[in-house]
N, C-alpha and C positions, 0 to 999 in steps of 0.2 A: 426349462428352468432358467437358462441365461436370459431368454427373452422376458421372462417375468421380472427378473432383477432389473433389467434395463427399463422396463415399463414403470416399475415402482420408483426408480431413480428419476425418470422423466416427470412423473406425477409429482413427486416431492419438490423438484426444482420449479415446476410450474406453480405449485401452491405457494412456495416461498416468494416467487416473483409476483404473484397476484397480491398477496398480503402486504408485501413491501411496497408495491405500487399504490396501494390504498393509503399508506402513510406518507408517501412522497408528494409534497406540494410545491417545493421550490428547488432551485439548482443546489442550494446549500444542503437541503435534505438529501439529495441524491449523492453529492460528493462527500458530505461530512456527517451524514446521519443527524443533521440538525445540531451538531456539536454535542450530542448527548453520549458519545462513547468516551471511555476513559483512556488514560495514557497507555494501558497495556495493549489496547488494540492498535495504537500508534506504533508501539514497539514491535508488535508482530507484523504490522504492515511494512515497517522498515526491514524486518528480517526476511519476509517473503520477497521484497523487492531486491534485497541484497543477494539472496540465493538465486533468484531468477537471473540476475546479471552475471553471477559467477558461472551459472550453467551455460549461458549464452556465450560468454567469453571462452569457456572451455577449460578454465583453471582446474575445476574439479576432476575432469577427465585426465588432465596432465598429471596431477598429483596422484590420482588413483593408479594410473599406469606406472608411474615412477616408484611409488612406495607400496602399492598393494593395499590389501584390506586394512592394514594398520593405520592407513591415513583416515579411516573413519573416525578416529579420535579427534581429528581436526574438525570434522563435520559436527560432532557432538559438542565440542567446545564452542564453535561458532554459534551453534543453535542455542545452547543454554546460556553461556556467558555473554555472547554477543547480543542476544535479545534482552537479557537483564540489563546490560550496560546501556543499550539504546533506550530502554524504559527509564533507567536511572538518570542518565545524562541528557538525553535529547528530547524525550516525549513531552514532558511537562513544559519545558521552556519553549519548544516549538509550538505547542498548542496555545500557550499564552501569547506568544508573539503573533501567530497567525490570526488569533481573535482580535487583537489590538489593531493589526494592520488590515483587517477585513479581507484576508487572502484565503482562497479555497484550495489552491494548488501550489505545489512547490515553486513553479516558475513565477506565479503571482507573488508568493512570499519573498523570493529572492529579489524580484524587481522592486517591490515596496521597501524591503529591508535595506537594500544598497542603493536605492534611488537610481536604478539603471533600467532603461527601457530595453536595452540589448539582452538582458537576462530573461525577458519575457517575450516569447515569440507568438504564442497563441493565447487568447483570452476567451473564457466562456462568460457570456452575459445572459441577461434575461431574454434577449432577442435571439440568442444562439451563438454560434462560433464566429469569432471575429479574429482575423489575422492582422497583425500590425507590422 
């Protein structure tokens, strides 16, 4: 039964990859979905990046160890309120500015926004990965 679940999962992932590959023509399609996704997706991307960083830093484990299960309210608050605030405050403005500046990644956005080459270390071009 477990093997069947794994096989179904692998098949679904391969199918999603195949159909997505058919729609991807440019680097912008790959990184940004051809800018056809809305601000909610940006907000959730922010949330997942934030929580990934929190887990790597170990803050969640420290809080959980220090306060126990009652610290799950912090997680719920960060998830619901944090994602909503990211959508409300950051997502639309960031999308508008990245479109105007022709930036696909946050390092490209920061370099273009603040006119600082130091803020951009790696750049993806049509030719591939270029380090500066």
